[in-house]
Structures are given as structure tokens and as C-alpha cells.
PDB file of N, CA, C and O in Angstrom:
ATOM      1  N   UNK A   1      74.136 105.355  93.054  1.00  0.00           N
ATOM      2  CA  UNK A   1      74.234 106.241  94.365  1.00  0.00           C
ATOM      3  C   UNK A   1      72.834 106.899  94.610  1.00  0.00           C
ATOM      4  O   UNK A   1      72.022 106.901  93.685  1.00  0.00           O
ATOM      5  N   UNK A   2      72.523 107.451  95.806  1.00  0.00           N
ATOM      6  CA  UNK A   2      71.691 107.694  96.308  1.00  0.00           C
ATOM      7  C   UNK A   2      71.410 109.456  95.637  1.00  0.00           C
ATOM      8  O   UNK A   2      72.397 110.077  95.245  1.00  0.00           O
ATOM      9  N   UNK A   3      70.058 110.086  95.577  1.00  0.00           N
ATOM     10  CA  UNK A   3      69.957 111.393  95.217  1.00  0.00           C
ATOM     11  C   UNK A   3      70.962 112.561  95.852  1.00  0.00           C
ATOM     12  O   UNK A   3      71.311 112.534  97.032  1.00  0.00           O
ATOM     13  N   UNK A   4      71.255 113.284  95.190  1.00  0.00           N
ATOM     14  CA  UNK A   4      72.551 114.456  95.777  1.00  0.00           C
ATOM     15  C   UNK A   4      71.626 115.606  96.659  1.00  0.00           C
ATOM     16  O   UNK A   4      70.446 115.643  96.309  1.00  0.00           O
ATOM     17  N   UNK A   5      71.874 116.203  97.355  1.00  0.00           N
ATOM     18  CA  UNK A   5      70.831 116.935  98.159  1.00  0.00           C
ATOM     19  C   UNK A   5      71.982 118.349  98.301  1.00  0.00           C
ATOM     20  O   UNK A   5      73.030 118.472  98.934  1.00  0.00           O
ATOM     21  N   UNK A   6      71.159 119.368  97.319  1.00  0.00           N
ATOM     22  CA  UNK A   6      71.966 121.240  97.341  1.00  0.00           C
ATOM     23  C   UNK A   6      72.018 120.908  98.077  1.00  0.00           C
ATOM     24  O   UNK A   6      71.486 120.004  98.722  1.00  0.00           O
ATOM     25  N   UNK A   7      73.215 122.088  98.250  1.00  0.00           N
ATOM     26  CA  UNK A   7      73.189 123.123  99.693  1.00  0.00           C
ATOM     27  C   UNK A   7      73.587 124.393  98.759  1.00  0.00           C
ATOM     28  O   UNK A   7      74.389 124.608  97.850  1.00  0.00           O
ATOM     29  N   UNK A   8      72.370 125.281  99.633  1.00  0.00           N
ATOM     30  CA  UNK A   8      72.224 126.438  99.122  1.00  0.00           C
ATOM     31  C   UNK A   8      73.017 127.584 100.216  1.00  0.00           C
ATOM     32  O   UNK A   8      72.918 128.799 100.041  1.00  0.00           O
ATOM     33  N   UNK A   9      73.591 127.138 101.045  1.00  0.00           N
ATOM     34  CA  UNK A   9      74.578 128.182 102.118  1.00  0.00           C
ATOM     35  C   UNK A   9      75.254 127.350 102.852  1.00  0.00           C
ATOM     36  O   UNK A   9      75.104 126.180 103.202  1.00  0.00           O
ATOM     37  N   UNK A  10      76.443 128.609 103.114  1.00  0.00           N
ATOM     38  CA  UNK A  10      76.994 127.598 104.017  1.00  0.00           C
ATOM     39  C   UNK A  10      76.767 127.182 105.561  1.00  0.00           C
ATOM     40  O   UNK A  10      77.380 126.305 106.169  1.00  0.00           O
ATOM     41  N   UNK A  11      76.130 127.702 105.865  1.00  0.00           N
ATOM     42  CA  UNK A  11      75.341 127.124 107.330  1.00  0.00           C
ATOM     43  C   UNK A  11      74.926 125.643 106.793  1.00  0.00           C
ATOM     44  O   UNK A  11      74.987 124.840 107.724  1.00  0.00           O
ATOM     45  N   UNK A  12      74.528 125.054 105.588  1.00  0.00           N
ATOM     46  CA  UNK A  12      74.157 124.142 105.742  1.00  0.00           C
ATOM     47  C   UNK A  12      75.801 122.820 105.900  1.00  0.00           C
ATOM     48  O   UNK A  12      75.731 121.622 106.171  1.00  0.00           O
ATOM     49  N   UNK A  13      76.673 123.385 105.703  1.00  0.00           N
ATOM     50  CA  UNK A  13      77.429 122.239 105.736  1.00  0.00           C
ATOM     51  C   UNK A  13      78.263 121.656 106.969  1.00  0.00           C
ATOM     52  O   UNK A  13      78.720 122.298 107.914  1.00  0.00           O
ATOM     53  N   UNK A  14      78.355 120.242 106.722  1.00  0.00           N
ATOM     54  CA  UNK A  14      78.767 119.933 108.124  1.00  0.00           C
ATOM     55  C   UNK A  14      80.021 119.325 107.937  1.00  0.00           C
ATOM     56  O   UNK A  14      80.215 118.573 106.983  1.00  0.00           O
ATOM     57  N   UNK A  15      80.952 119.606 108.829  1.00  0.00           N
ATOM     58  CA  UNK A  15      82.108 118.831 108.932  1.00  0.00           C
ATOM     59  C   UNK A  15      82.447 117.900 108.972  1.00  0.00           C
ATOM     60  O   UNK A  15      81.956 117.270 109.909  1.00  0.00           O
ATOM     61  N   UNK A  16      83.680 116.932 107.899  1.00  0.00           N
ATOM     62  CA  UNK A  16      83.709 115.592 107.970  1.00  0.00           C
ATOM     63  C   UNK A  16      83.110 115.277 107.124  1.00  0.00           C
ATOM     64  O   UNK A  16      83.584 114.295 106.554  1.00  0.00           O
ATOM     65  N   UNK A  17      81.492 115.960 106.382  1.00  0.00           N
ATOM     66  CA  UNK A  17      80.416 115.361 105.317  1.00  0.00           C
ATOM     67  C   UNK A  17      81.001 115.748 103.870  1.00  0.00           C
ATOM     68  O   UNK A  17      81.477 116.826 103.515  1.00  0.00           O
ATOM     69  N   UNK A  18      80.806 114.399 103.033  1.00  0.00           N
ATOM     70  CA  UNK A  18      81.260 114.481 101.958  1.00  0.00           C
ATOM     71  C   UNK A  18      80.703 114.886 100.709  1.00  0.00           C
ATOM     72  O   UNK A  18      79.748 114.175 100.393  1.00  0.00           O
ATOM     73  N   UNK A  19      81.015 115.921  99.770  1.00  0.00           N
ATOM     74  CA  UNK A  19      80.245 116.680  98.540  1.00  0.00           C
ATOM     75  C   UNK A  19      80.591 116.397  97.743  1.00  0.00           C
ATOM     76  O   UNK A  19      81.753 115.998  97.815  1.00  0.00           O
ATOM     77  N   UNK A  20      79.964 116.358  96.443  1.00  0.00           N
ATOM     78  CA  UNK A  20      80.258 116.535  95.152  1.00  0.00           C
ATOM     79  C   UNK A  20      80.534 117.826  94.358  1.00  0.00           C
ATOM     80  O   UNK A  20      79.513 118.447  94.062  1.00  0.00           O
ATOM     81  N   UNK A  21      81.871 118.437  93.893  1.00  0.00           N
ATOM     82  CA  UNK A  21      81.692 119.188  93.406  1.00  0.00           C
ATOM     83  C   UNK A  21      82.044 119.314  92.159  1.00  0.00           C
ATOM     84  O   UNK A  21      83.241 119.478  92.394  1.00  0.00           O
ATOM     85  N   UNK A  22      81.989 119.363  91.198  1.00  0.00           N
ATOM     86  CA  UNK A  22      82.451 119.672  89.346  1.00  0.00           C
ATOM     87  C   UNK A  22      82.399 118.294  89.309  1.00  0.00           C
ATOM     88  O   UNK A  22      83.207 117.926  88.455  1.00  0.00           O
ATOM     89  N   UNK A  23      81.617 116.971  90.025  1.00  0.00           N
ATOM     90  CA  UNK A  23      81.741 115.802  89.621  1.00  0.00           C
ATOM     91  C   UNK A  23      83.154 115.103  90.528  1.00  0.00           C
ATOM     92  O   UNK A  23      83.520 113.943  90.337  1.00  0.00           O
ATOM     93  N   UNK A  24      83.680 115.834  91.297  1.00  0.00           N
ATOM     94  CA  UNK A  24      84.545 115.206  92.134  1.00  0.00           C
ATOM     95  C   UNK A  24      84.391 115.011  93.454  1.00  0.00           C
ATOM     96  O   UNK A  24      83.757 115.908  94.009  1.00  0.00           O
ATOM     97  N   UNK A  25      84.798 114.055  94.198  1.00  0.00           N
ATOM     98  CA  UNK A  25      84.497 114.253  95.865  1.00  0.00           C
ATOM     99  C   UNK A  25      85.146 114.626  96.490  1.00  0.00           C
ATOM    100  O   UNK A  25      86.352 114.387  96.424  1.00  0.00           O
ATOM    101  N   UNK A  26      84.570 115.407  97.399  1.00  0.00           N
ATOM    102  CA  UNK A  26      85.556 116.074  98.472  1.00  0.00           C
ATOM    103  C   UNK A  26      84.743 115.980  99.304  1.00  0.00           C
ATOM    104  O   UNK A  26      83.572 115.609  99.224  1.00  0.00           O
ATOM    105  N   UNK A  27      85.810 116.584 100.823  1.00  0.00           N
ATOM    106  CA  UNK A  27      85.556 116.391 102.073  1.00  0.00           C
ATOM    107  C   UNK A  27      85.164 117.756 102.235  1.00  0.00           C
ATOM    108  O   UNK A  27      85.663 118.543 101.430  1.00  0.00           O
ATOM    109  N   UNK A  28      84.130 118.361 103.372  1.00  0.00           N
ATOM    110  CA  UNK A  28      84.361 120.017 103.700  1.00  0.00           C
ATOM    111  C   UNK A  28      85.375 119.670 104.617  1.00  0.00           C
ATOM    112  O   UNK A  28      85.488 118.574 105.166  1.00  0.00           O
ATOM    113  N   UNK A  29      86.157 120.717 104.769  1.00  0.00           N
ATOM    114  CA  UNK A  29      87.280 120.597 106.070  1.00  0.00           C
ATOM    115  C   UNK A  29      86.786 121.794 106.796  1.00  0.00           C
ATOM    116  O   UNK A  29      86.074 121.442 107.736  1.00  0.00           O
ATOM    117  N   UNK A  30      86.890 122.891 106.712  1.00  0.00           N
ATOM    118  CA  UNK A  30      86.778 124.214 107.683  1.00  0.00           C
ATOM    119  C   UNK A  30      86.457 125.341 106.781  1.00  0.00           C
ATOM    120  O   UNK A  30      86.640 125.449 105.569  1.00  0.00           O
ATOM    121  N   UNK A  31      85.786 126.399 107.894  1.00  0.00           N
ATOM    122  CA  UNK A  31      85.761 127.756 107.033  1.00  0.00           C
ATOM    123  C   UNK A  31      87.295 128.349 106.925  1.00  0.00           C
ATOM    124  O   UNK A  31      88.297 128.114 107.600  1.00  0.00           O
ATOM    125  N   UNK A  32      87.117 129.016 106.058  1.00  0.00           N
ATOM    126  CA  UNK A  32      88.858 130.106 105.994  1.00  0.00           C
ATOM    127  C   UNK A  32      88.642 130.581 107.215  1.00  0.00           C
ATOM    128  O   UNK A  32      87.502 130.873 107.576  1.00  0.00           O
ATOM    129  N   UNK A  33      89.614 130.708 107.941  1.00  0.00           N
ATOM    130  CA  UNK A  33      90.066 131.824 109.311  1.00  0.00           C
ATOM    131  C   UNK A  33      90.364 133.072 109.042  1.00  0.00           C
ATOM    132  O   UNK A  33      90.186 134.065 109.748  1.00  0.00           O
ATOM    133  N   UNK A  34      90.958 132.960 107.691  1.00  0.00           N
ATOM    134  CA  UNK A  34      91.637 134.528 107.251  1.00  0.00           C
ATOM    135  C   UNK A  34      90.251 135.719 106.717  1.00  0.00           C
ATOM    136  O   UNK A  34      90.312 136.948 106.764  1.00  0.00           O
ATOM    137  N   UNK A  35      89.280 135.013 106.314  1.00  0.00           N
ATOM    138  CA  UNK A  35      88.196 135.268 105.244  1.00  0.00           C
ATOM    139  C   UNK A  35      86.903 136.608 106.001  1.00  0.00           C
ATOM    140  O   UNK A  35      86.015 136.494 106.845  1.00  0.00           O
ATOM    141  N   UNK A  36      87.262 137.448 105.412  1.00  0.00           N
ATOM    142  CA  UNK A  36      86.067 138.455 106.103  1.00  0.00           C
ATOM    143  C   UNK A  36      84.694 138.114 106.275  1.00  0.00           C
ATOM    144  O   UNK A  36      84.315 137.190 105.555  1.00  0.00           O
ATOM    145  N   UNK A  37      83.759 138.670 107.121  1.00  0.00           N
ATOM    146  CA  UNK A  37      82.672 137.872 107.615  1.00  0.00           C
ATOM    147  C   UNK A  37      81.787 137.733 106.333  1.00  0.00           C
ATOM    148  O   UNK A  37      81.138 136.827 105.810  1.00  0.00           O
ATOM    149  N   UNK A  38      82.132 139.401 105.995  1.00  0.00           N
ATOM    150  CA  UNK A  38      80.924 139.444 105.018  1.00  0.00           C
ATOM    151  C   UNK A  38      81.294 138.502 103.887  1.00  0.00           C
ATOM    152  O   UNK A  38      80.280 138.012 103.390  1.00  0.00           O
ATOM    153  N   UNK A  39      82.549 138.046 103.258  1.00  0.00           N
ATOM    154  CA  UNK A  39      82.847 137.337 102.212  1.00  0.00           C
ATOM    155  C   UNK A  39      83.542 136.000 102.867  1.00  0.00           C
ATOM    156  O   UNK A  39      84.762 135.920 103.011  1.00  0.00           O
ATOM    157  N   UNK A  40      82.605 134.934 103.256  1.00  0.00           N
ATOM    158  CA  UNK A  40      83.283 133.898 103.737  1.00  0.00           C
ATOM    159  C   UNK A  40      83.815 133.330 103.167  1.00  0.00           C
ATOM    160  O   UNK A  40      83.762 133.661 101.983  1.00  0.00           O
ATOM    161  N   UNK A  41      84.464 132.432 103.402  1.00  0.00           N
ATOM    162  CA  UNK A  41      85.225 131.210 102.233  1.00  0.00           C
ATOM    163  C   UNK A  41      84.723 129.749 103.232  1.00  0.00           C
ATOM    164  O   UNK A  41      84.456 129.727 104.434  1.00  0.00           O
ATOM    165  N   UNK A  42      84.718 128.529 102.166  1.00  0.00           N
ATOM    166  CA  UNK A  42      84.923 127.240 102.804  1.00  0.00           C
ATOM    167  C   UNK A  42      86.017 126.488 101.942  1.00  0.00           C
ATOM    168  O   UNK A  42      86.141 126.446 100.718  1.00  0.00           O
ATOM    169  N   UNK A  43      87.048 125.696 103.312  1.00  0.00           N
ATOM    170  CA  UNK A  43      87.907 124.868 102.364  1.00  0.00           C
ATOM    171  C   UNK A  43      87.449 123.280 102.080  1.00  0.00           C
ATOM    172  O   UNK A  43      87.098 122.658 103.082  1.00  0.00           O
ATOM    173  N   UNK A  44      87.421 122.541 100.734  1.00  0.00           N
ATOM    174  CA  UNK A  44      86.831 121.226 101.144  1.00  0.00           C
ATOM    175  C   UNK A  44      88.744 120.813 100.834  1.00  0.00           C
ATOM    176  O   UNK A  44      89.737 121.500 100.594  1.00  0.00           O
ATOM    177  N   UNK A  45      88.513 119.534 100.988  1.00  0.00           N
ATOM    178  CA  UNK A  45      89.993 118.429 100.540  1.00  0.00           C
ATOM    179  C   UNK A  45      89.136 117.356  99.631  1.00  0.00           C
ATOM    180  O   UNK A  45      88.021 116.899  99.880  1.00  0.00           O
ATOM    181  N   UNK A  46      90.069 117.064  98.400  1.00  0.00           N
ATOM    182  CA  UNK A  46      89.995 116.052  98.222  1.00  0.00           C
ATOM    183  C   UNK A  46      89.806 114.615  98.581  1.00  0.00           C
ATOM    184  O   UNK A  46      90.832 114.319  99.194  1.00  0.00           O
ATOM    185  N   UNK A  47      88.773 113.224  98.496  1.00  0.00           N
ATOM    186  CA  UNK A  47      89.174 112.368  99.249  1.00  0.00           C
ATOM    187  C   UNK A  47      90.426 111.429  98.541  1.00  0.00           C
ATOM    188  O   UNK A  47      91.113 111.669  97.549  1.00  0.00           O
ATOM    189  N   UNK A  48      90.425 110.495  99.287  1.00  0.00           N
ATOM    190  CA  UNK A  48      92.031 109.713  98.449  1.00  0.00           C
ATOM    191  C   UNK A  48      91.536 108.867  97.595  1.00  0.00           C
ATOM    192  O   UNK A  48      90.349 108.548  97.522  1.00  0.00           O
ATOM    193  N   UNK A  49      92.386 108.491  96.948  1.00  0.00           N
ATOM    194  CA  UNK A  49      91.716 108.615  95.463  1.00  0.00           C
ATOM    195  C   UNK A  49      90.815 108.994  94.186  1.00  0.00           C
ATOM    196  O   UNK A  49      90.308 108.437  93.213  1.00  0.00           O
ATOM    197  N   UNK A  50      90.895 110.002  94.644  1.00  0.00           N
ATOM    198  CA  UNK A  50      90.209 111.245  93.686  1.00  0.00           C
ATOM    199  C   UNK A  50      91.262 111.599  93.000  1.00  0.00           C
ATOM    200  O   UNK A  50      92.398 111.677  93.469  1.00  0.00           O
ATOM    201  N   UNK A  51      90.777 111.957  91.253  1.00  0.00           N
ATOM    202  CA  UNK A  51      92.410 112.343  90.184  1.00  0.00           C
ATOM    203  C   UNK A  51      92.198 113.644  90.984  1.00  0.00           C
ATOM    204  O   UNK A  51      92.341 114.118  89.857  1.00  0.00           O
ATOM    205  N   UNK A  52      92.047 114.436  91.604  1.00  0.00           N
ATOM    206  CA  UNK A  52      92.238 115.486  91.687  1.00  0.00           C
ATOM    207  C   UNK A  52      93.022 115.539  93.094  1.00  0.00           C
ATOM    208  O   UNK A  52      92.641 114.939  94.099  1.00  0.00           O
ATOM    209  N   UNK A  53      94.241 116.394  93.012  1.00  0.00           N
ATOM    210  CA  UNK A  53      94.772 116.700  94.975  1.00  0.00           C
ATOM    211  C   UNK A  53      94.639 117.979  95.327  1.00  0.00           C
ATOM    212  O   UNK A  53      95.153 118.234  96.417  1.00  0.00           O
ATOM    213  N   UNK A  54      94.076 118.959  94.726  1.00  0.00           N
ATOM    214  CA  UNK A  54      94.056 120.398  95.377  1.00  0.00           C
ATOM    215  C   UNK A  54      93.049 120.450  95.967  1.00  0.00           C
ATOM    216  O   UNK A  54      92.056 119.854  95.548  1.00  0.00           O
ATOM    217  N   UNK A  55      93.033 121.162  97.078  1.00  0.00           N
ATOM    218  CA  UNK A  55      91.934 122.133  97.856  1.00  0.00           C
ATOM    219  C   UNK A  55      90.929 122.919  97.012  1.00  0.00           C
ATOM    220  O   UNK A  55      91.311 123.573  96.041  1.00  0.00           O
ATOM    221  N   UNK A  56      89.928 122.872  97.299  1.00  0.00           N
ATOM    222  CA  UNK A  56      88.951 123.487  96.693  1.00  0.00           C
ATOM    223  C   UNK A  56      88.458 124.606  97.482  1.00  0.00           C
ATOM    224  O   UNK A  56      87.851 124.204  98.474  1.00  0.00           O
ATOM    225  N   UNK A  57      88.510 125.857  97.382  1.00  0.00           N
ATOM    226  CA  UNK A  57      87.981 127.103  98.467  1.00  0.00           C
ATOM    227  C   UNK A  57      86.783 127.627  97.214  1.00  0.00           C
ATOM    228  O   UNK A  57      87.019 127.711  96.009  1.00  0.00           O
ATOM    229  N   UNK A  58      85.717 127.876  97.774  1.00  0.00           N
ATOM    230  CA  UNK A  58      84.425 128.223  97.628  1.00  0.00           C
ATOM    231  C   UNK A  58      83.989 129.556  98.939  1.00  0.00           C
ATOM    232  O   UNK A  58      83.961 129.631 100.168  1.00  0.00           O
ATOM    233  N   UNK A  59      83.711 130.432  97.770  1.00  0.00           N
ATOM    234  CA  UNK A  59      83.141 131.623  98.552  1.00  0.00           C
ATOM    235  C   UNK A  59      81.288 131.159  99.087  1.00  0.00           C
ATOM    236  O   UNK A  59      80.835 130.022  99.218  1.00  0.00           O
ATOM    237  N   UNK A  60      80.616 132.396  99.281  1.00  0.00           N
ATOM    238  CA  UNK A  60      79.098 132.285  99.984  1.00  0.00           C
ATOM    239  C   UNK A  60      78.333 132.096  98.854  1.00  0.00           C
ATOM    240  O   UNK A  60      77.296 131.456  99.022  1.00  0.00           O
ATOM    241  N   UNK A  61      78.742 132.740  97.049  1.00  0.00           N
ATOM    242  CA  UNK A  61      77.738 132.363  96.566  1.00  0.00           C
ATOM    243  C   UNK A  61      78.289 130.907  95.588  1.00  0.00           C
ATOM    244  O   UNK A  61      77.490 130.166  95.015  1.00  0.00           O
ATOM    245  N   UNK A  62      79.563 130.749  95.568  1.00  0.00           N
ATOM    246  CA  UNK A  62      79.791 129.186  94.441  1.00  0.00           C
ATOM    247  C   UNK A  62      79.867 127.969  95.526  1.00  0.00           C
ATOM    248  O   UNK A  62      80.421 126.877  95.390  1.00  0.00           O
ATOM    249  N   UNK A  63      79.059 128.544  96.775  1.00  0.00           N
ATOM    250  CA  UNK A  63      79.351 127.246  97.855  1.00  0.00           C
ATOM    251  C   UNK A  63      77.759 126.301  97.102  1.00  0.00           C
ATOM    252  O   UNK A  63      77.638 125.090  97.287  1.00  0.00           O
ATOM    253  N   UNK A  64      76.788 127.045  96.362  1.00  0.00           N
ATOM    254  CA  UNK A  64      75.862 126.370  95.479  1.00  0.00           C
ATOM    255  C   UNK A  64      76.047 125.221  94.898  1.00  0.00           C
ATOM    256  O   UNK A  64      75.248 124.301  94.725  1.00  0.00           O
ATOM    257  N   UNK A  65      77.646 125.364  94.469  1.00  0.00           N
ATOM    258  CA  UNK A  65      77.882 124.074  93.149  1.00  0.00           C
ATOM    259  C   UNK A  65      78.193 123.056  93.986  1.00  0.00           C
ATOM    260  O   UNK A  65      78.531 122.223  93.145  1.00  0.00           O
ATOM    261  N   UNK A  66      78.353 122.402  95.261  1.00  0.00           N
ATOM    262  CA  UNK A  66      78.319 121.345  96.185  1.00  0.00           C
ATOM    263  C   UNK A  66      77.625 120.669  96.398  1.00  0.00           C
ATOM    264  O   UNK A  66      76.641 121.276  96.819  1.00  0.00           O
ATOM    265  N   UNK A  67      77.421 119.406  96.381  1.00  0.00           N
ATOM    266  CA  UNK A  67      75.743 118.727  96.692  1.00  0.00           C
ATOM    267  C   UNK A  67      76.213 117.648  97.790  1.00  0.00           C
ATOM    268  O   UNK A  67      77.076 116.780  97.657  1.00  0.00           O
ATOM    269  N   UNK A  68      75.709 117.828  98.496  1.00  0.00           N
ATOM    270  CA  UNK A  68      75.715 116.843  99.683  1.00  0.00           C
ATOM    271  C   UNK A  68      75.396 115.237  99.056  1.00  0.00           C
ATOM    272  O   UNK A  68      74.502 114.877  98.290  1.00  0.00           O
ATOM    273  N   UNK A  69      76.560 114.400  99.741  1.00  0.00           N
ATOM    274  CA  UNK A  69      76.380 113.117  99.356  1.00  0.00           C
ATOM    275  C   UNK A  69      75.888 112.302 100.830  1.00  0.00           C
ATOM    276  O   UNK A  69      76.535 112.211 101.873  1.00  0.00           O
ATOM    277  N   UNK A  70      74.200 111.625 100.450  1.00  0.00           N
ATOM    278  CA  UNK A  70      74.474 111.222 101.839  1.00  0.00           C
ATOM    279  C   UNK A  70      74.478 109.651 102.322  1.00  0.00           C
ATOM    280  O   UNK A  70      74.135 108.793 101.507  1.00  0.00           O
ATOM    281  N   UNK A  71      74.829 109.318 103.521  1.00  0.00           N
ATOM    282  CA  UNK A  71      75.531 108.012 103.768  1.00  0.00           C
ATOM    283  C   UNK A  71      76.977 107.566 103.390  1.00  0.00           C
ATOM    284  O   UNK A  71      77.479 106.468 103.150  1.00  0.00           O
ATOM    285  N   UNK A  72      77.437 108.801 103.429  1.00  0.00           N
ATOM    286  CA  UNK A  72      79.310 108.679 102.780  1.00  0.00           C
ATOM    287  C   UNK A  72      80.171 109.888 103.311  1.00  0.00           C
ATOM    288  O   UNK A  72      80.264 111.014 102.821  1.00  0.00           O
ATOM    289  N   UNK A  73      80.910 109.261 104.684  1.00  0.00           N
ATOM    290  CA  UNK A  73      81.476 110.334 105.150  1.00  0.00           C
ATOM    291  C   UNK A  73      83.037 110.124 105.073  1.00  0.00           C
ATOM    292  O   UNK A  73      83.530 109.050 104.728  1.00  0.00           O
ATOM    293  N   UNK A  74      83.815 111.293 105.440  1.00  0.00           N
ATOM    294  CA  UNK A  74      85.105 111.491 105.094  1.00  0.00           C
ATOM    295  C   UNK A  74      86.361 110.830 105.584  1.00  0.00           C
ATOM    296  O   UNK A  74      86.035 109.664 105.364  1.00  0.00           O
ATOM    297  N   UNK A  75      87.627 110.753 106.118  1.00  0.00           N
ATOM    298  CA  UNK A  75      88.355 110.194 106.270  1.00  0.00           C
ATOM    299  C   UNK A  75      88.351 110.837 107.795  1.00  0.00           C
ATOM    300  O   UNK A  75      88.443 112.020 108.121  1.00  0.00           O
ATOM    301  N   UNK A  76      88.155 109.145 108.973  1.00  0.00           N
ATOM    302  CA  UNK A  76      88.121 109.626 109.622  1.00  0.00           C
ATOM    303  C   UNK A  76      89.226 109.817 110.815  1.00  0.00           C
ATOM    304  O   UNK A  76      89.879 108.850 111.206  1.00  0.00           O
ATOM    305  N   UNK A  77      89.385 111.053 111.339  1.00  0.00           N
ATOM    306  CA  UNK A  77      90.863 111.345 111.815  1.00  0.00           C
ATOM    307  C   UNK A  77      90.867 110.804 113.172  1.00  0.00           C
ATOM    308  O   UNK A  77      89.908 110.947 113.930  1.00  0.00           O
ATOM    309  N   UNK A  78      92.301 109.975 113.591  1.00  0.00           N
ATOM    310  CA  UNK A  78      92.448 109.503 114.685  1.00  0.00           C
ATOM    311  C   UNK A  78      93.693 109.796 115.052  1.00  0.00           C
ATOM    312  O   UNK A  78      94.791 109.622 114.525  1.00  0.00           O
ATOM    313  N   UNK A  79      93.175 110.472 116.470  1.00  0.00           N
ATOM    314  CA  UNK A  79      94.029 110.913 117.296  1.00  0.00           C
ATOM    315  C   UNK A  79      94.925 109.572 118.245  1.00  0.00           C
ATOM    316  O   UNK A  79      94.399 108.549 118.686  1.00  0.00           O
ATOM    317  N   UNK A  80      96.124 109.901 118.343  1.00  0.00           N
ATOM    318  CA  UNK A  80      97.002 109.042 119.147  1.00  0.00           C
ATOM    319  C   UNK A  80      97.511 109.912 120.790  1.00  0.00           C
ATOM    320  O   UNK A  80      97.673 111.113 121.010  1.00  0.00           O
ATOM    321  N   UNK A  81      97.649 108.708 121.712  1.00  0.00           N
ATOM    322  CA  UNK A  81      97.801 109.087 123.062  1.00  0.00           C
ATOM    323  C   UNK A  81      99.563 108.958 123.299  1.00  0.00           C
ATOM    324  O   UNK A  81     100.356 108.150 122.815  1.00  0.00           O
ATOM    325  N   UNK A  82      99.683 109.585 123.816  1.00  0.00           N
ATOM    326  CA  UNK A  82     101.253 109.587 124.532  1.00  0.00           C
ATOM    327  C   UNK A  82     102.021 107.906 124.113  1.00  0.00           C
ATOM    328  O   UNK A  82     102.890 107.616 123.292  1.00  0.00           O
ATOM    329  N   UNK A  83     101.334 107.164 124.972  1.00  0.00           N
ATOM    330  CA  UNK A  83     101.562 105.775 125.064  1.00  0.00           C
ATOM    331  C   UNK A  83     101.717 105.186 123.668  1.00  0.00           C
ATOM    332  O   UNK A  83     102.714 104.537 123.354  1.00  0.00           O
ATOM    333  N   UNK A  84     100.653 105.442 122.796  1.00  0.00           N
ATOM    334  CA  UNK A  84     101.164 104.849 121.210  1.00  0.00           C
ATOM    335  C   UNK A  84     102.463 105.498 121.110  1.00  0.00           C
ATOM    336  O   UNK A  84     103.493 104.831 121.214  1.00  0.00           O
ATOM    337  N   UNK A  85     102.479 106.534 120.950  1.00  0.00           N
ATOM    338  CA  UNK A  85     103.686 107.303 120.073  1.00  0.00           C
ATOM    339  C   UNK A  85     104.900 106.621 120.703  1.00  0.00           C
ATOM    340  O   UNK A  85     105.580 105.805 120.081  1.00  0.00           O
ATOM    341  N   UNK A  86     105.146 106.991 121.971  1.00  0.00           N
ATOM    342  CA  UNK A  86     105.921 105.994 122.928  1.00  0.00           C
ATOM    343  C   UNK A  86     106.380 104.469 122.340  1.00  0.00           C
ATOM    344  O   UNK A  86     107.543 104.210 122.029  1.00  0.00           O
ATOM    345  N   UNK A  87     105.413 103.646 122.260  1.00  0.00           N
ATOM    346  CA  UNK A  87     105.533 102.305 121.897  1.00  0.00           C
ATOM    347  C   UNK A  87     105.892 102.489 120.485  1.00  0.00           C
ATOM    348  O   UNK A  87     106.886 101.803 120.247  1.00  0.00           O
ATOM    349  N   UNK A  88     105.506 103.109 119.495  1.00  0.00           N
ATOM    350  CA  UNK A  88     106.026 103.386 118.050  1.00  0.00           C
ATOM    351  C   UNK A  88     107.641 103.584 118.063  1.00  0.00           C
ATOM    352  O   UNK A  88     108.394 102.884 117.387  1.00  0.00           O
ATOM    353  N   UNK A  89     108.031 104.530 118.838  1.00  0.00           N
ATOM    354  CA  UNK A  89     109.370 104.324 118.689  1.00  0.00           C
ATOM    355  C   UNK A  89     110.736 103.355 118.782  1.00  0.00           C
ATOM    356  O   UNK A  89     111.888 103.383 118.348  1.00  0.00           O
ATOM    357  N   UNK A  90     109.848 102.423 119.667  1.00  0.00           N
ATOM    358  CA  UNK A  90     110.507 101.339 120.200  1.00  0.00           C
ATOM    359  C   UNK A  90     110.649 100.304 118.789  1.00  0.00           C
ATOM    360  O   UNK A  90     111.201  99.208 118.880  1.00  0.00           O
TER     361      UNK A  90
END
């Protein structure tokens, strides 16, 4: 595995990137919309196949526990258009 890149602030987080937190791999999902501006919270979802299944929420101080895993992307979300949905019904 390549060298992990430490994260020092929430501004360095990239959506869809994979981070290692306490030995498990998580995908950065989003900023918590209900968190105050002075105390932002960042939500990470575990990758499939990981032992831990719960989301992890880190604040601006604990985000330093996250380390970026280079050259690894999270699950690519696909969107379906109306035609695909209509065909799948029949």
C-alpha cells in the first residue's frame, strides 16, 4: 500500500475519496448540514466489505485521525434515467 497522506483540516477533504480512520477504510460523504459553522462535522461512510458498518462523524479537531489513501476511489454512484427505470419495470 502506498504512503498515507495525513489530513490536517476539513478543507482538505474530497468527496468520494477514501480515508483510513482507526485502521478501517471510509469514504468521505458530506459535511453535516445541521452542524454550526464554528463546529463543523464531517460524515464518513464505510466501504463495502469492511467490518465496521456504521458511519463515522468527525469534528474539526478529530478530523486529524483521517489519512487519505491515494489512488483509491470510493463507490461510484450511478444515476438511472427514466428509460432505464421504465424498462426495469417490465
